[in-house]
C-alpha positions in Angstrom: 49.8 -33.8 -38.9 46.4 -34.7 -37.9 44.1 -32.5 -40.1 41.0 -33.7 -41.5 39.8 -31.6 -44.5 36.3 -33.3 -44.5 35.6 -31.7 -41.1 35.6 -28.4 -42.7 34.3 -29.5 -46.2 31.2 -31.0 -45.0 29.8 -28.1 -42.8 30.9 -25.4 -45.2 29.0 -27.4 -48.1 25.9 -27.9 -45.9 25.8 -24.3 -44.8 26.1 -22.9 -48.3 23.5 -25.4 -49.4 21.1 -24.2 -46.7 21.6 -20.5 -47.7 21.0 -21.6 -51.4 17.9 -23.5 -50.5 16.6 -20.8 -48.2 17.1 -18.1 -51.1 15.4 -20.4 -53.4 12.4 -21.3 -51.4 11.8 -18.2 -49.2 13.2 -15.4 -51.2 12.2 -16.7 -54.7 10.0 -13.4 -55.4 13.5 -11.7 -55.9 14.4 -14.2 -58.7 12.7 -12.0 -61.2 14.8 -8.9 -60.3 18.2 -10.7 -61.2 21.3 -11.2 -59.1 22.7 -7.7 -59.2 21.9 -6.5 -55.7 22.2 -9.8 -53.7 24.2 -10.1 -50.6 27.7 -11.6 -50.9 26.9 -14.7 -48.9 24.1 -15.6 -51.2 26.2 -15.0 -54.1 29.0 -17.3 -52.6 26.3 -19.9 -52.0 25.2 -20.0 -55.5 28.8 -20.0 -56.8 30.5 -22.2 -54.4 28.3 -24.9 -53.0 27.9 -27.0 -56.3 31.6 -27.0 -56.6 32.1 -28.0 -52.9 29.5 -30.7 -53.2 31.3 -32.2 -56.2 34.6 -32.1 -54.3 32.9 -33.7 -51.3 31.5 -36.6 -53.3 34.7 -37.2 -55.1 36.9 -37.1 -52.0 34.3 -39.2 -49.9 33.4 -41.9 -52.3 36.1 -42.0 -55.2 39.5 -40.7 -54.2 39.7 -41.4 -50.5 37.2 -44.1 -49.6 39.4 -45.7 -46.8 40.6 -44.8 -43.3 43.9 -45.9 -41.9 43.4 -46.2 -38.1 47.2 -46.0 -37.3 50.3 -44.5 -38.4 51.9 -48.2 -38.9 49.6 -48.8 -41.9 50.7 -45.5 -43.6 53.1 -46.2 -46.5 
């Protein structure tokens, strides 16, 4: 199976970060109202991008910092 989880993890993390950043910088006048009436995408961005960023850092630098180029090197 040739599935690379980082090909999904990186773009999703970047998209959610962009949504979060856009909400913080552009729509910051809504910050005083609270988060009751927010769009579900903004809510997901607030909830999931920090978790996905931590998972991305852990997988990229601590847990899987190697790349095996061929199947002959797989144990």
